[in-house]
N, C-alpha and C positions, 0 to 999 in steps of 0.2 A: 125830477127824482134822479138819484145817482144810478149809474149803470152797474153792471156786474163787476165783480172783483178782478176778473181777467177775461180775456177773449174766449178762451175755451169754455169757461163756465157760461158766458153769455150765449155762445152758439148752442150749448147743450140746453139751456133754458128756453131759448127762442125757437130752435129747430128740432129739439129732441135728440135722442141718442142716434137716430138715423142720420140727421143732419151733421152731428159731430163726427160720426164715422165717415161720412162722405167727404167732409172737410179734411180729415186726417189722411184719408186715402188719396185725395187730390194732392196734398203736400208730399206724400210718400212717392207718388208717381212723378211729380216734378223733380224730386231729388234723384229718382231712378233715371229719368231722362238726362239729368245733369251728369250722372256717372257715365252714361253711354256717350255723351258729348265729349267728356274728358278723354275717353278711350279713343274716340274717332279723331279728335283734333286737340292734341295737347298744347298747341301753339296759341289757342284762343286766350288772350290775356284778360278778357272780360269775366270769364267763368269764376276765378277765385274770388274776385271782389263781390260779384253778385251772390255767390254762395255764402260769403260772410255776411252780406247785408240781409239775406233771407234768414239765416240763423239768428242774426240780431233781432229781426222782427219777431221771430218765434219766442226768443227769450223775453223780449218786451211784452209779448202777449200774455205772459204769465203774471205780469204786474199791472196791466192796464187793459181796459176794454177799448181796443183801438181797431176793431174789425171794420168799421164803416168810415175810416179816414184814408186819405191818399197815401199817407206815410206807410201804412201797412201793405197796401197792394202794389205800389210802384216797384219795389225790388222783385216781386213775383212776376209782374208783367215783363220787366226787363230780362229776367232770367228765362222766362218762356220764349221771348224773342231770341235771345242769344243761343238757346239750345236748339231751336228749330230753324234758325237762319244759317245757311251754309256760309262759312267765313271765306271759302276759297272761290266763291262765285265771282265771275268777271263783273267789273263795275262798268256800267254803260254811261256815256256822257251825253 
């Protein structure tokens, strides 16, 4: 059977309003952490591209049910890594 019309509708149907709110809060918190990382380290060249990729996945989520595919989660995983990984840490060989 075909899936939901979009990701947000699919989350709402499968997890209810509480699940949808938790998903939206998690996305909001990730973008808040991104803004804090921008202020802390404006030299991080990964942040603009990852932010654009995450916004792109959210736009795509309005037109497809792609919650359970790697293409949806990979930018978010990379953004989480880039935000929480200090870029000025010494590299050990």
